[in-house]
Structure formats: C-alpha cells, structure tokens
BAZA-249169 format. One record per residue (C-alpha): residue in three letters; x, y, z negated. Coordinates in steps of 0.1 Angstrom, whole numbers, plus 5000, padded with zeros to 4 digits. Example, Ala and Ser with C-alpha at 12.3 -4.5 7.8 and 13.67 -1.06 7.14 Angstrom:
2
ALA512349554922;SER513749894929;
***
This chain:
818
UNK644569634848;UNK642169914854;UNK643670074885;UNK643770464891;UNK644370674918;UNK644871054913;UNK643471254943;UNK645971504939;UNK646471604978;UNK642871714977;UNK642972084976;UNK639772214963;UNK638572554976;UNK636772834959;UNK633272744951;UNK630672834974;UNK627873074956;UNK625272774960;UNK627672494959;UNK627572224934;UNK629671914929;UNK626971654926;UNK626771314914;UNK623971104914;UNK620671084898;UNK617570824910;UNK614070884896;UNK615070734865;UNK617371034859;UNK614571294864;UNK612271074845;UNK615071054817;UNK615671444818;UNK612171544812;UNK611371354785;UNK612671374747;UNK615871174742;UNK615270874720;UNK617670754695;UNK618970454702;UNK618470154683;UNK622570054685;UNK625670304677;UNK627870404708;UNK630870234710;UNK634070414694;UNK635970374725;UNK633870514745;UNK632870794722;UNK636870884724;UNK636570874764;UNK633971124765;UNK635771344740;UNK639371324763;UNK636871364794;UNK635971684774;UNK639071844771;UNK640271794808;UNK637272064815;UNK639072314795;UNK635972404773;UNK635772484732;UNK633172354709;UNK632172684709;UNK630872674745;UNK627272624750;UNK628272374775;UNK628772024759;UNK628772194726;UNK627071884708;UNK630271694717;UNK632471694690;UNK634571524661;UNK632171664634;UNK630371444609;UNK626871534626;UNK628471454659;UNK629371094654;UNK626670944675;UNK627571004710;UNK624570844726;UNK622671174712;UNK625171404730;UNK623871624758;UNK623871474792;UNK624771124780;UNK622470804782;UNK623270514765;UNK621870144765;UNK619470074740;UNK620369744739;UNK624169754744;UNK625070074732;UNK626970104764;UNK627170474781;UNK625170424815;UNK624570784827;UNK626371124826;UNK624671434836;UNK627271694832;UNK625772004847;UNK627972304835;UNK625772614836;UNK628972804850;UNK631372664875;UNK633972514858;UNK637572404870;UNK639172094855;UNK640371754858;UNK638671414855;UNK640571234825;UNK641370904835;UNK639670784803;UNK636470814825;UNK637770474834;UNK636870314800;UNK633070364807;UNK632770044824;UNK629370024825;UNK628670374841;UNK625770384866;UNK625370694875;UNK627671034875;UNK626571384878;UNK629471664878;UNK627571944893;UNK629272264888;UNK632472074880;UNK635472184905;UNK637371844898;UNK641171884906;UNK641971534900;UNK639571224900;UNK640470894885;UNK639470594909;UNK638670324888;UNK634770334883;UNK634070004898;UNK630769994884;UNK629570304899;UNK626170264921;UNK625770594932;UNK628170904938;UNK627471254949;UNK630371494955;UNK628571704982;UNK628072054984;UNK631772164975;UNK634672284995;UNK636971994989;UNK639572015016;UNK641371675020;UNK641671375035;UNK638671145022;UNK640870875003;UNK639770535015;UNK639470444979;UNK635970594979;UNK634870284996;UNK636870104963;UNK633770014952;UNK631969714964;UNK628969824942;UNK628070174957;UNK624470204971;UNK624870584973;UNK627670774983;UNK627071134995;UNK630171365004;UNK628371595025;UNK628771975027;UNK632971995024;UNK635472025045;UNK636671655046;UNK638771495071;UNK639671155084;UNK638970875111;UNK635370715101;UNK635970365116;UNK638870355092;UNK636670385061;UNK634070135073;UNK637169915079;UNK638169935042;UNK634569875036;UNK634069565054;UNK636669395030;UNK633369355006;UNK631469045009;UNK628369194995;UNK627569555007;UNK624869714987;UNK625370035005;UNK621970195012;UNK622270545018;UNK625670705034;UNK625871095038;UNK629171245052;UNK627671505072;UNK628871875076;UNK632671825072;UNK635671775096;UNK635571395100;UNK636771245137;UNK636770925154;UNK634370685170;UNK631270565155;UNK632270175154;UNK630069835148;UNK627969905118;UNK626269555122;UNK627369445090;UNK625969725069;UNK622569555064;UNK621769735037;UNK622170065051;UNK618770275050;UNK620270635057;UNK623570695076;UNK624071085081;UNK627171175100;UNK625571525118;UNK627771825121;UNK631371655118;UNK633871605150;UNK633071245162;UNK633771165198;UNK633870885219;UNK630470635224;UNK628070495200;UNK628770135194;UNK625569925202;UNK625769775168;UNK623970015152;UNK620969895171;UNK621169565145;UNK620569785108;UNK616969675107;UNK616369885076;UNK617770185089;UNK615070485085;UNK617370785091;UNK619970815121;UNK621671155121;UNK624871215144;UNK623471545159;UNK626471815165;UNK629371645173;UNK631471525206;UNK629771215213;UNK629771075247;UNK628570795270;UNK624970595272;UNK622270565249;UNK620670225260;UNK617569995247;UNK620269785228;UNK620970105207;UNK617570065188;UNK616869725192;UNK616069585160;UNK615369955145;UNK611769895135;UNK611970095103;UNK613670395119;UNK611370725110;UNK614171025119;UNK616471025149;UNK618771305153;UNK621571275183;UNK621171645196;UNK623971855209;UNK626371595220;UNK627271485255;UNK624771145256;UNK622671035283;UNK619670815277;UNK619370495301;UNK616170355294;UNK613770175315;UNK610270395322;UNK608070115306;UNK610270075275;UNK608370045245;UNK610670155211;UNK610369895183;UNK609970225159;UNK607270505153;UNK609470815147;UNK608071115126;UNK611171345137;UNK613071345172;UNK616071575178;UNK617671525210;UNK618771845223;UNK621271855247;UNK620971515253;UNK620271385293;UNK616571265291;UNK615571415323;UNK614871455353;UNK611171315344;UNK609371345312;UNK610371045289;UNK607270845288;UNK608270635259;UNK607370945238;UNK603770825243;UNK604070535218;UNK605670785193;UNK602170865176;UNK603570985140;UNK605671265154;UNK606171565132;UNK609271725143;UNK610271735184;UNK613371895200;UNK613871785235;UNK615372135247;UNK618072145272;UNK617371805283;UNK617471845322;UNK613771735323;UNK611871915356;UNK608271785360;UNK605071845344;UNK603971765308;UNK600971525307;UNK597771635291;UNK597971355266;UNK601171515251;UNK599371855241;UNK596771635221;UNK599571555197;UNK599971925188;UNK597871965160;UNK599571715140;UNK603271825149;UNK605172085124;UNK607772175153;UNK608072165189;UNK610872275209;UNK610972175249;UNK612872525256;UNK615172555284;UNK614072265307;UNK612372345341;UNK608572225328;UNK606172355353;UNK602472365359;UNK599672515335;UNK599072385300;UNK595172305297;UNK593472355264;UNK592271995253;UNK589071855246;UNK586772055226;UNK587071745199;UNK590871775199;UNK590472165198;UNK588172145165;UNK590671885151;UNK593772115157;UNK591872405139;UNK590972195109;UNK594872055108;UNK596272395110;UNK593672555082;UNK595372305059;UNK599072345074;UNK599172675094;UNK602972625101;UNK603472495132;UNK606172635154;UNK606272595194;UNK609172705217;UNK608172665251;UNK610772955265;UNK612872915293;UNK610572695315;UNK608172735344;UNK605072715328;UNK602372905347;UNK598773045344;UNK596773155314;UNK598373075279;UNK596072825264;UNK593772955232;UNK595172605216;UNK598372825208;UNK596573095193;UNK596572875158;UNK600572855161;UNK602373015132;UNK605573095155;UNK605073095194;UNK608073125215;UNK606773165253;UNK609173385266;UNK610973325303;UNK608173165317;UNK605373245346;UNK602373315324;UNK600173535340;UNK597073585316;UNK597373635279;UNK593573715267;UNK593073335258;UNK595973345233;UNK595273715220;UNK591673715216;UNK590873405202;UNK589473385165;UNK592373145151;UNK594973375151;UNK595273495117;UNK598273315101;UNK600373395134;UNK603873545123;UNK605773535157;UNK604673585192;UNK607673625218;UNK605473625256;UNK608173835267;UNK609873805307;UNK606473665317;UNK604173775346;UNK601473865323;UNK599374185339;UNK596274395329;UNK595274595305;UNK596374455270;UNK592974385250;UNK592074555219;UNK592074205201;UNK595074225177;UNK593074315148;UNK592873925139;UNK596973905135;UNK597074005101;UNK600373825093;UNK602373895124;UNK605774005117;UNK607174035152;UNK605274115186;UNK607374075219;UNK605474165250;UNK608374335268;UNK609174275305;UNK605774175317;UNK603274385340;UNK600974535314;UNK599274875320;UNK596675125305;UNK597275255271;UNK598675105242;UNK595674945222;UNK594675125190;UNK594474795175;UNK598174785170;UNK597575005141;UNK595974695124;UNK599174505120;UNK600074595085;UNK602974345083;UNK604474395113;UNK608374445114;UNK609174465150;UNK607374555181;UNK608574525219;UNK606474665245;UNK609274795268;UNK609574695306;UNK605874725313;UNK603275035327;UNK601875135294;UNK600675495298;UNK599075785278;UNK600475865241;UNK601475635215;UNK598675585190;UNK598375775156;UNK596875415145;UNK600475305142;UNK601175525113;UNK599775225093;UNK602575005102;UNK604975095071;UNK606874785072;UNK608074885111;UNK611774835115;UNK612174815151;UNK609874995177;UNK610774965213;UNK608675095238;UNK611375185265;UNK610575165303;UNK607175255306;UNK605075575313;UNK604175705282;UNK603876075276;UNK603076325251;UNK605376445226;UNK607076225197;UNK604976195168;UNK605876365137;UNK604176105115;UNK606975865121;UNK609175985093;UNK606475975066;UNK604675655074;UNK607275435087;UNK610375515063;UNK612075175072;UNK612775215108;UNK616075085118;UNK615875075158;UNK613775345179;UNK613975305215;UNK611875555237;UNK614075585270;UNK612575585303;UNK609275745296;UNK607776085300;UNK607976235265;UNK608276605265;UNK608576905236;UNK611376905208;UNK612776665190;UNK610776675159;UNK612676765126;UNK610776485111;UNK613076225127;UNK615876355106;UNK614576165075;UNK614675825092;UNK617375755064;UNK617775385077;UNK617775445115;UNK620675265131;UNK619675315168;UNK618075645182;UNK617675625219;UNK615675925235;UNK617175925270;UNK615675975302;UNK612576175292;UNK611876565296;UNK612676655263;UNK613776995257;UNK615077245229;UNK618077215204;UNK619276905187;UNK618176985151;UNK620877035126;UNK619276875101;UNK620476525122;UNK623076475097;UNK620376345070;UNK620376035092;UNK622575865067;UNK622775505081;UNK624775655106;UNK626975855082;UNK627975525066;UNK630475265084;UNK628774945095;UNK628874675071;UNK629074255077;UNK624974215076;UNK625374215117;UNK621674105121;UNK618474245118;UNK616473935106;UNK613373815093;UNK613373515068;UNK610673275064;UNK609772985043;UNK606872755038;UNK606172415024;UNK604572135041;UNK603371775033;UNK604471495054;UNK600871295052;UNK602770995074;UNK604870935043;UNK603970675017;UNK604570944992;UNK602971215007;UNK606371385000;UNK606371765003;UNK608871925024;UNK610572295022;UNK611472475057;UNK613572775058;UNK614172955091;UNK615473315103;UNK614473505129;UNK616973715144;UNK615674015164;UNK616974215195;UNK616574525216;UNK617674635250;UNK619874905250;UNK622175115274;UNK626075045269;UNK628475155288;UNK626375225317;UNK624874885317;UNK621474785300;UNK622074485275;UNK620574295249;UNK621774265216;UNK620674035191;UNK622973905164;UNK625374215168;UNK622074455165;UNK622674585129;UNK625974655136;UNK625174925161;UNK625075285151;UNK624375465182;UNK622775805195;UNK621375845232;UNK619976175243;UNK620876145279;UNK619276275309;UNK617076505292;UNK616876895290;UNK618376985260;UNK620077285254;UNK621977485230;UNK625377395214;UNK626277035200;UNK625677085165;UNK628977045144;UNK626576865118;UNK626576565144;UNK630276505138;UNK629276385101;UNK627876085114;UNK631275875111;UNK629475555117;UNK628575625154;UNK629575355176;UNK628075515209;UNK627175885211;UNK625475985249;UNK624976355254;UNK625076345291;UNK622976505319;UNK621576785297;UNK622177165297;UNK624077175264;UNK626677485265;UNK629277605241;UNK632777445228;UNK633077075217;UNK633077085180;UNK636777025169;UNK635576825140;UNK634676525168;UNK637876375155;UNK635676255125;UNK634076025145;UNK636775745139;UNK634075445145;UNK633475585182;UNK633675375209;UNK631675485237;UNK631375895240;UNK629876065270;UNK629476435271;UNK629376445310;UNK627476665334;UNK626476965311;UNK627577325305;UNK630577275282;UNK633477525282;UNK636277585262;UNK639477345255;UNK639176965250;UNK639676915207;UNK643276805200;UNK641476575175;UNK639876355202;UNK643476185202;UNK643076065165;UNK640475815176;UNK641975495182;UNK638975305193;UNK637675525221;UNK637175255247;UNK634975505272;UNK635475845271;UNK633576075299;UNK633776485300;UNK633276535335;UNK631476805354;UNK631577035326;UNK633177405328;UNK636377255303;UNK639677465305;UNK642877425295;UNK645577145290;UNK644376795283;UNK645576715249;UNK648976495247;UNK647976135238;UNK647675805250;UNK643975775241;UNK643376085268;UNK646376055293;UNK645775725297;UNK642475705312;UNK640975725348;UNK641176085363;UNK637276095370;UNK636676105333;UNK637776465336;UNK636676545373;UNK634576835376;UNK636477065354;UNK638577285378;UNK640077485351;UNK641577155334;UNK645277075337;UNK647676805326;UNK647776435331;UNK646076195343;UNK644876515365;UNK646976575397;UNK647676965388;UNK650077065359;UNK649477335336;UNK650977695336;UNK654777795327;UNK654778155316;UNK651578225330;UNK651878045363;UNK650677705371;UNK652977495396;UNK651077255415;UNK652376945431;UNK650977035464;UNK652777375459;UNK655477405486;UNK654977775505;UNK657877905474;UNK656578275484;UNK654878385454;UNK656378715442;UNK656678655407;UNK657878295410;UNK660378205380;UNK663678085401;UNK664578425416;UNK667778595426;UNK668178765390;UNK668078395373;UNK671278305394;UNK673178605385;UNK672178575349;UNK673078185350;UNK676478225367;UNK677378545339;UNK676678325313;UNK678678005323;UNK681878275327;UNK681678385291;UNK681178065278;UNK684077925297;UNK686478225289;UNK685078265251;UNK686377865244;UNK689577895263;UNK690778235246;UNK689778095211;UNK691977755221;UNK695177965233;UNK694978255203;UNK694178005171;UNK696977735171;UNK695377515146;UNK692277505168;UNK694477425198;UNK695977125180;UNK692477005167;UNK690776995202;UNK693576795214;UNK693676545190;UNK689876515195;UNK690476445231;UNK693176185221;UNK691176005197;UNK688175995223;UNK690475855247;UNK691975595224;UNK688375505212;UNK687275415249;UNK690175225257;UNK689975015232;UNK686574955238;UNK686974865275;UNK689374655267;UNK687374405245;UNK684874415271;UNK686874305295;UNK688474015274;UNK685273915267;UNK683873925302;UNK687273715314;UNK686573445285;UNK682973395294;UNK683473375328;UNK686473115325;UNK683972915301;UNK681372895333;
***
C-alpha cells in the first residue's frame, strides 16, 4: 500500500519576488531541455496519464492557459509523453521526469496521484507553491524545494526515501532539530545521499555524528540556529567536498580530528560561530582548499601556519580571529591567484613588502585576465608605504591602519580596473600626487582623516565613473578644482574639515545633477549661497556649516525636491557590483558569478556630535548652515521641505520672526535656531511636531508666552535661555495677567497697580451679600421653590446615607474575612 502524508501543517508564506520552488534537474535535464523532444517508441501508460491530469487539476489551471496547455483529454493529446514538461523512458514508457515550471507563480495542492508515478526520478515544481504535498515518492532521487517561504517544521518523512541523492530545502523558514532528521535517515541500510542543503532556515539542535553518511559530498547548514559543538565524526566523510556551517551558534573546539579524512574537501565555512581552532603548529591538513571562511573563529594569537599548505586558495576570510602577529612574505605571493581576501579586524602589524619582480609580473598577468580581486586589510596595525602590488586590486579596503605613504599605490601603472579605494583613517601625509588619471573605473575614493595637504589635484576630474569622493579630515587648501565638473556621476562629495577657500562653485548644479550628499563644513568658503544650488533636486544632505558665508538664504531653496518628500525605505546609498570569474582550479573550469554591494557613508554633525552614517544615510534629509554670517529672514519657502529631519541655522545673523508655517515640518527631529537675532513670538504650530527630540531657540530676542503643549513645556529651560522677554513654563517667570507680570520671586507687594486691592475686597463682600439674600428672599416668597429646595436637600441626604451604609457594611465584611 502506497503511503501518503499530508503536509497540512506547513504554512506556506507569500512567494518571494525571486523565490521559486525548485525540484531537481541534473545535467541530463538541461541537456534534455535544450534538445528537441523525441517521440517515444512506446506509448505512455494510461494510469500515469490519468495521474498527470489529476496533478494538473490540483494546480487550478485550465486548458486555455499557456502553462500545461498541452495536457488534456483531446484527440491530439492522448500521448502524454509528448506533453510539455514530461519525459518518458523510450523503453518502458514510464514517466521519469517532470519539469513543471510555471510562467507565473501558481498556488495549488499536489495530488496524491503523483504517487502513481513509481518510476519518477526528477521532479521540478518551480513556480508552484504547494499547499499540500503527497509523500509516497520513494523512487525520487533528487528533490529541491529551495527558495520559497515554507514555514513549518520539516517533516521527518522527507528522509522517507532511501533513494534520495540530492535534497535541497534551503532558503525557507523551516524549523526542527537537525539531529532528529539524521536519526530518521540512519534507518536506511544504503545511504546514497550526496548533497544535503538546508541552509538559510531556522533549524536548531546540534551537529551529531555524521560518519555513517559516507556518500555525502556537500553539506550546507549555514545561516540556521544550530548550537553546541560539532561531533568529530564529521572528519570521517572522505567524499565531502563542501562543509558550510557558518552563521550559527556553534561552540567548542575544532581539532585535527574534525578533518582527519577530509582529503577531498574544497570549501570550508565555519564563520561567525563561537568556535576555536586547537591544532598543532606543524599540522598539515589532508585537504587543499579553494574557499576558506573562518571569520570570528579563534585562530590567534599566532598566524595560522597551516595556511602555508593551502596552495589553491581563491577566497579567504580570517577576519576578527584574534590574530596578533606579522604576516609572512609567502602569504602575499599567493595574492595574484586569489579572488577575495579579508583579514580585517585583527592586530596584524608591520610593513607589507612588494613581492619579487617575477611574482609582481605574474600578479599583473593574472589580474589582467581576471581583474576582480577584493582585499580587505582594514582595522589592523599595518604601517609604512602601501605596496604597489595592491594597485592591481579591484576593491581595496585599507582603512584604520598606520600606513604613511600612498604614492606607490596611487602612482602605479596597473590601476585602471580599480573600483573601490578606501584609505581612510591612516597616517598618510604629504601632497596628494596628481596620479589619478589612470583610475578610469574608480567608483568610490575615500582618503578621509589623514594628513594630506596642498591643493586638491586636478586629476580628480579624470574620474569619469566616480560616485563618491571623501577627502574630509585633511589639510587641503585652495579652491575646489573646476575639473570636477567632469564627474557627472558624482553622488557624494565630502571635503569637510579642511582649509579650502573661495566661493562655492556655481557649476555644481549643471554638471553634477545626481548629487545626494554635499558636505563642505569646517572650511573657509566665503560669499553667498549660490542660486544654482537650488536645482540639486536629488540632494538629501547639505552641510555648509562652520564657514564664513554671508547673504540671505535663497528663496528658491524650496526647489530641493528630495527634501520636500518623505524618506522612503531605501535607507542606503549603495553601489552594486557584479562580475564573473573562472575557477581554474576546478576540473570543469566552472564560471562563478559574484554579486556585492558597497554601502556609502558620510560624517555629519548630529545633535552636537560628529557621527558617521552608513546604512541609514539614505534616510537622512538634513540642512546645516550653522556658524556662518548669514543674514535676513528665514524664508517661509524653507518650510515646504517637509522631509527635513534636521535643520540647523544656529550662530548666524538671522532676524525677523520664526515662520508660522514651521509646523509643516512634521518629520523634523532636530531644530536649532539658537544664537541669532530672531524676534516675535514662538509659533504655536511647533506643538504639532510630534517627533521633535531636540529644540534650541536660545539667545535670540523672542518674546511672549511659550505656547502650551508637551513638546515645548517638557524641555529643559536652556532651550529658551537668553530670551528675556519670553515667559511661561519651563521658565521661572510666569506670564503677565492684565498687563502685569507676577514673578515667583516678587515678594514686596507694593506695586501701585496690584490686582488685589482694597476695592477688590469691597466688591467681593457686596457680591456675597446680594447673592445670599437673593436666594433667601426667593425661598421665603415662593412656596413651591421652598418645597423643592428642601426636598432636594432631603434626597441628597438619603442618597449619601445609603452610599455610606453600603460602604461600611462592605468594609466590615472584608475585614471579618481577613
């Protein structure tokens, strides 16, 4: 009897945009798909034909649909082996393969009739969200249900089948204990499982003894919630080529026993766990890896010498591994043959020596044929010159070290393929050489927080593809070179904290229309804010603070349309990159695709503190004109920039009133108008801003009562200090009553016009007498009123008596129970 198990407890989520429900196809499948369908020599089996029709009905499709339109009962549809997506045996006529890729995602149930296909080997359900899935498919060798939002505990029955060679359940939200599945599968005498991929789920439990799975070649359990230690039995899987356990909660020691028989291992990923390597200094591993991901594993404090034996490395990540040592020279000689190197966030020290001239040319040749090497040496203690060998790297992240000389890198002749260069937070000094003309592909240049001085080089204008320039925190002087108007793709331009002078260039508007962040603060720019700046429609952040600018704020500032809209969910300013490379170490010379994202960042003054914003930079909408010599009134047009989160106009010479329409800035979180010459009252519309966390109106000439509202009354009095004509909470002086202000500190009481005077008491006595006798005479003269009055008193008395009696009785009852 064919058994069936309904997976009704699987709650299938909404399909991701790029999500599909895969089921297996091997190389034979691809070959079959690309070739013409041959007419089988035998006809399809009728019972299997009916099973296929029943399966179609479960998908809620009709004969008119393009998808599975060839499946039907028509006279021309009798031969099911000719149906789209069906592959039969040319010998027996049995259905061997189903490739049921839907053009549009289809929800439906998998009919139990699928169990009638006893000879089915390959099943592809791409684009179908199964609400139920019949489990009697003992003939299946490959099953792929990856890249969906299946939300359930993985049924143990998926390990029903002792014929499975490939099981892929990755990229779902599946739960359950991993060791329970292995225990279920252990009942199979013959264990043909070769590929087990359960990565990117919510699977828990430990990694048990897997030594019985001798056929296993690829094991992927990364990005789950596994815990505990890794059983040493995993070291007995002599056929294993990939072991991926990264991004879990695994703990304990990794010893030589974990790798004792893994001679075929090619990929090792144990990163982002709490594992510590405990191997001898002279250990020689049985494998020669191409991919090593051991980030946040404890490898240090010494450099792992066993890496010397790994001569085939393409990708290496040993970041955050607690290593405090120098890097041996032989290590850098391997660089030409690598695609990705990350040794950041350690304490590597010393100089990096350029390799011998022969190796250097080998590097150059390798890079020309495959120019996509990414190197991250950031957050270490490297010092001295940056070696020329790194000039051929596509992505250089060298920040937060002690490098002192940049010219070997900048002036080498093999730089045309470099896309990212981050040399920030080093000790680089001297004039920035005019050697940037060769960086034709550069997208991001970050030289911030070093000790460069002199003029900004004119060769910056040759960076035609540049999107982000960070030169802040140096000692550059002179004017911004006009050659920058050639950088039409520029999005972020940050030169804050230098000694630049001159006026703000007017060509910024016309030549750099995509500018998102413009930070010129802490320089010596003078003159007016140019009108042309109003047409930077994409601008998110404008910081001109701490300069010597003068004149008015242009009324056309309302044209900054990106600030006039609310921030959307795109919280980052990013640059995507994609490339392909050939793995020459593979027997098939396989082509690999690499996708990556670079999140840009900028340093901004926020709430009085300089902070660096990266992942949330795209959400900011900020204007900072503080600490200049700007004059005139705050333009009402500025109040249309409803997306503003931060507005700082402090320490200028602004006069006039605060625009009453300031309440339109509903998103504002930081508002500083302090230390100007503003007058008039505080607009009551300010109380309508719910998210205002910082407000400073101090040291102006404001007057009148602070508007009532929790947004204004609950603030510290320092927010209003230096405005002697202001009154009301939270200030100590109260506001005038009938033209006189009563201070809490007034105690003399001898004002000639004080409100409580002798006439006040006379008037109060006369009023009391008239009211008292008016009521009494009414009751004496009007009999009906008198009866009603005394009845009211009697009713009130009775009501109070009953109320009190009930309460007393209840109190006594409770007390007796205690």
